[in-house]
N, C-alpha and C positions, 0 to 999 in steps of 0.2 A: 076238714083240716088234716085229718090223718091220711086220707087218700091223696090230698094235695102234696104232702111231703113225700109220699111214695112216688108220685109222678115226677116230682123234681129230681129225686135220686136217680130214676131211670133215665131221664133226659141228660143228666150230668154224666152218667156212665157212658151213654152213647156218644156224647161229645168228646170224652177222653179217648175212646176207641178210635173215633174218626181222626183225632189229632195225632194219635200214635202212628198212623200210616205215613205221616210226614217224616218221622225219625226212623222208622223201621221198614223202609220200602225195599231193602235188599233181601233177596231170598237165598238162603244157603241150602244147596242140595247135598245130602249125604247119602252114601251107599248104604242101603239097608243091611244090617248084620246077617240076616237070614238068607241072603242071596249068594250063591256060589257060582263062580264063573268056571265053566268047564270047557276045555279045549281038547279035541280028540287027538290021539297020538299021531295020526297021519299029518295033521296040521302042524303039530310040534316039529316033526321032522322037516316038513316043508319050510317052516320058519327058520329052523337051524341052518338049512342049506342056503336059504336066502341071506341069513346073517353072515355065514362064512364067506359067501360070495362078496357081500358088502364090505366085510372086514378086510378081505384081500385087496379089493379095489382101493379101500381107504389107506391100507398099508403102502401100496404102490404109490398112491397119490401123495401120502405123507413123505415117503422116501424121496420122490421127485421134488416135492416142495422143499425138503431139507437141503437137497443138492442145489436147488435154485436159490435158496436163502444163503447158502455158503458162497455161491457164485456172486450173489448180489452184495454180500458183505465185503468180499475181496474187491469187487469193482468199486464199491463205495469208499473203501480205504484208499484205493489207488486214486480215485477221483478227488478224495479229500486232500491227499498229499499234493496232487497236481494243483488243486484249487488254492491251497495255502501258498505254494510257490508262486502261482500266477497272481494271486491277490497281493502278495508281498512285492512282486516286481511292479505291478500296476501302482501300488501305493507309493513305491519309491519314485516312480515317474511323476506322480501327482504332488509329492512332497519336495521336489527338487527346489522349488522357489523358496520354501521356508527353510530348508536345510542350507541354502546358499548363504544365509546369515552366518551359519557356523563355518561353511566352506571358505568364505573369503576373509571374513573379518571377525567381528567382536565375539568373544566368549562372554557370556553373561556374568554378572557379579557373583551369582551362586551357580556353579557349574554342576550339572547332574552327571554322575558317573554310574553307568549300569553295571551290575554284577550278575553275570549269567552263569549260575551254578546249580548243581542238583540239590534241591531242598527237600525232595521226596524220593522214595525208592531206595534201592540198595546202596547208592552212593551218597545218601543224604548226610552221612557222618563227615564226608569230605567237604560237602557244601557248608556245613555248620562251622567247621574249622577254618575254611577259607573266609567266610563272612566275619568270624570273630577276629581273625588276624588283620583283615582289612579295616575293621572298626578300630582295632588297636592302633593301626598306622595313622588313621585320621586323628585319633585322640592325642597321640604323642606329638604329631605335627601341629596340633592346634588349628586344624584346617576348617575354619568356619565358613569358607567360601565354597565348600564341596558338599553336595548332597548325594548320599549313596543310595542307589535303588537296586536292592536284591530281587531278582526274578528267577523262578524255577525253570532250569533248562531241561529237567527230567532226564530220561534215558534214551530218548529217540530224537531223530532229526526234526520231526514234526513239532514236538514240544519246544525244542530249542528255537525253531523258526518263529513260532507263535510268541514266545517270550521276547525274542529279539525285536520283533515288530512292535510289541507293546512298549518296549524300552525306547525305541525310536520315536514312537508317537508321544511318549511322555517327555520327550525333549532331551534325551541322553546325548551328551556331546562326545563321550568316550564309552566304549563297552569293554569290560574285562571278562574273559572267559570265551567259550566254555572249556571244559576239560578234555573233551574228545575231539580228535581231528576231523571226523566225519561231520560233527555238528558245527565245528568252526568253519569248515569249507562252505557248508550250506548257508550259514548265517552271513558269511562274507559275501555270498553271491546275491543276497536279497536286500541287505540294508544299504543305506547311502554310503558311497565310497568316501565321503568326507568324514565319516565316523571311524576313528582308529579302533581296530580290534586287537586287543592284547590277550592272547590265549595261553592256557596252561599246558597245552599238548607239547610233546617232544618230537612230533613228526615234522622234520625240516622240509619235507617235500611239499607241504602246503603253504610255506612261507611266501609272502607277497609284499608289495610295497605299501599295502594298507592292512596287512595281517602279520603280527609278530608272534613268534613261537618261543615261549619262555621255559618250556620243560628241558630237562637234561638230555641233550642229543646223544644217542648211542654212538654215532660216528665221531663226534668230538671227544667222547670218553675214550674210545679205542685209540684215536690219534694221540691223545695225551698219554695214555698208558704206554704206547710204543715209544714215546719220547723218553719215558722212564726206563723201559726195557733196553733202549739204546745205550744207556749208561752202564750196562752190565754186559759181560761177555756171553751173550746168548746166541747159540748157533742153531738150536732146534727147540721145538716147543710142542706140547700136546694141549688140547683144548677140551674143556667140558662146558657145554652150553645148553640153555633150555631149548626144548623143541617147540619154539613159538615164533611169532612174527618178529619179536624183538631179537630173538636168537639168530634168526636168518639175516637181519640187518647187521647185527654185530659180527657174524661170521664173514659176511661179505667184506666188511672193513678190516677184519683181522687178516684175511687172505691178502688184501691189498697192501696193508702195512708190513706184513711179513715179507712180501716180495720186495718191497722197497729197501728193507734192511737185510735182505738175503738170509732170512731165517727159515729153516725147513719146518714145515708142519708135519709131525710124525703121525699123530692120531687125533681124530675128532670124535668125541663121545657126546651123545645127546640124552637129556633126561626130561621127564614130564614135570612141569611146574606144579601139577596137582598131586604128585606122588609124595608119600612120606616114607616109602620103602625103596631104598637104593641098592638092594642086594643084586639085582640084575646088572646094574651099572658096575658094581664091584667085580662081578664075574667077567665083565668085558675087559676090565683093566688087567692085563697080564704082566707078570713080573719081568719076564724076559724082554718085553718091549720097552722097558724103562731103565735098563741098566746104565745107559749113557744119556739120559734125558736131562737137558739143561734147565728147562722151565715147564711149569704146568699152569695154565691160565684157567681159572674157574669163575664162570659167570653165574653166581648164586649169592644168596644172602641168608642171614639168620640161622635157624635150625637146619635148613637144607644145606647150607654151606658147611656147617660143622659135620653133618653126616657124610656128605660127599668127600670132604677133605680127609676125614678119618678113614674112610674106605680106600681112598687112593693111597694113603700111607700104608695101610694094612696090605695092600696089593703090591707094595714094593716101591712106590714113589716117595722116597724118603726126603723130607724137607731139609735134611742135612746135606744132601748132594744135589737136590733139585729145588730151584727157587719157585715159590708159589706166588702167583700174581692175581690181582682182581681189580674190580672197578668199584664205583660208589656204593653198590649194594653190600659191600663188606663193611661199610661204615655203620656198625651196629655193635653195641657193647655185649650183645649176646654171644659173640664169637670169641670174646676174651676167655682165656683159660683152655682153649682147645689146642693141645700139643702140636697137631699137624699144621696149624696156622701160625705158630710162633715164629717170628722172623719174616713172615709173608709181607708182601708189598702191594698196596692198592692205591688207586687215584680217586680223588673226590674233590668237590669244591671246598674252598676254605671254610673251616668249621668254627673258628673263634667267635665270629659274629652270630652264627646260628645258635651257638650255645647260650649266648646272652639273650637272644630272641626267645628261646625256649623258656629260660628262667623268668622273663618278664610275662610271657604268655601264661605260664603256670600260676604266677602270683595273682593274675587278674581272673582267670577262668577256672583254675583248680584242676585242669586236665593237661595232658601232654599234646602239643599240636602235631598234626601230620606234616610230612615234609613239604607237601604242596602248599600248605598254608604259609610257609616261608616265602614262596614265590608270590603269593597274594600280598604279603606285607611289602615285598620289594616293589611290586607293580604299583600299589597305592601310594607308596612313598615317592616313587618316581613321578607319578602323575601330579601329586600335590606340589612337588618341587618344580615341575615343568609349568604348571598353571600359574605359579607365582611369578614366573619369568616370561609369560606369554600373554599377548593381547588377543591373539586369534589362533585358530587351529593350525595354520601353517607354521607359525612360530613354535607352537607346541611340538609339532613333528620334527622341526629342526633341532629342538632341544633334545628330544628322544635319541636322535641319530648323531649327536655330536661325537666326533672321533675320539675324544678323551675318555669316554665311557663313564662308568659309575661303580661305586662300591656299595654292595648290599648285604643282605643276610648271608648270601652264599659267595661273598667276596666280589672280585672284579668281574664286570661284564660290560659289553658294548652292543649296540644295535646298529644295523645298517639300513639303507633305504629299501632293500629287498626283503625285509622281514626277518632276516637271520639274526640270531643272538649268539655272540661268541663269549665263552667263559674262560676264566683262568682256573686251571685245576692244580691241585697240590698232591704230591706223593707222600704216603704215610707208611710207616713200618709198624707191624703188629708186635707189641711187647706183652708182657705177662698181664699187666693191669691197665694198659692204655695204648693209644696210638700216638706215635711220635712223628712229627713232621720231618720230611727229608728235604724237599725242595719245591719251589714254585715251577709250574709248567705253563708258560705263557701261551696264549692262543696264536 
């Protein structure tokens, strides 16, 4: 019995060992601790030379690869842009039949209005203000028949095109925006011609019969300003303008209007809009050149205007003997209290309605609106009013371009079939604590 139990234990042990091979059939080889790998010095040098050679080849290969990658990225970007435009145009052709419903006849009971604005990036604060003022316009008009579709135009042509195509596919009957002229032109070229585009840009050169430009035109401002200058005995003038695209357009029109009124331009001074130091400009203005100067036109605003005008006065351009003139950029309370600007005259759109708009906006959102948001309010109010009186898009366009025009946040304006918007400007005089209206300057 004793030996029987012993045999049973041995058999059991052997059975367990044989079973363990099922679960531990993997062999792990470890390097023995007592084995040292020795490489002779000549082999080390040989390996180092080989490594250096390989490293150089890899470096050259990597450099070539980087250049190739850069080239590929550039090509991909270009192809991506071309693809977006191509797809957009193809989509337009395929969507013609569906958009013909908008083109010829009925606007739906609920009309979708696309809002193409920067909701991300450095200009997102403008997009926010534009959207809020549009929302306010719809609320005040009780426009239950309008659905607002805000889409991000971003800061590039590609992002604006993508957003515009999405709006078109969502069924937008009208698109408001974008804020940049380059984006507006690109969007207009790819979306259906039967969708009106009401943009915020002030570039009149892109206006067309299906693209309206609502921004304040530099040309119209200069024309209005010289209407006011004509009411004074001005025979010569000096000009201080920004060294920018806007300044170039303004100067071109200043020269034209001066010639029409037979006004001599004595000096032209340019400044950088990015500068906060105008000492060099002050040195350019010489006292002897301004002893008999009738007028000084300064195209600047805010703190820059205060600094420039005070330097001009210090250099001998006395506001007592020389009239100071400006445009709508002067329309800022920050310039009040500046002695050199006291009695100065500037032109701007009518301000009474804008002040009321600012007050209402502040009560709702708790912040001050940007000037461009006033344009947004006007455009949405105009659309709501037009849609109430129109059964189809053609009637809506006829409403927009009616000769009698409209009164908005910035006073009177009218639109024509060519996409141009004409505004009425008002001349104001700078007093100690306020701006006083002088007269209306009709377009």
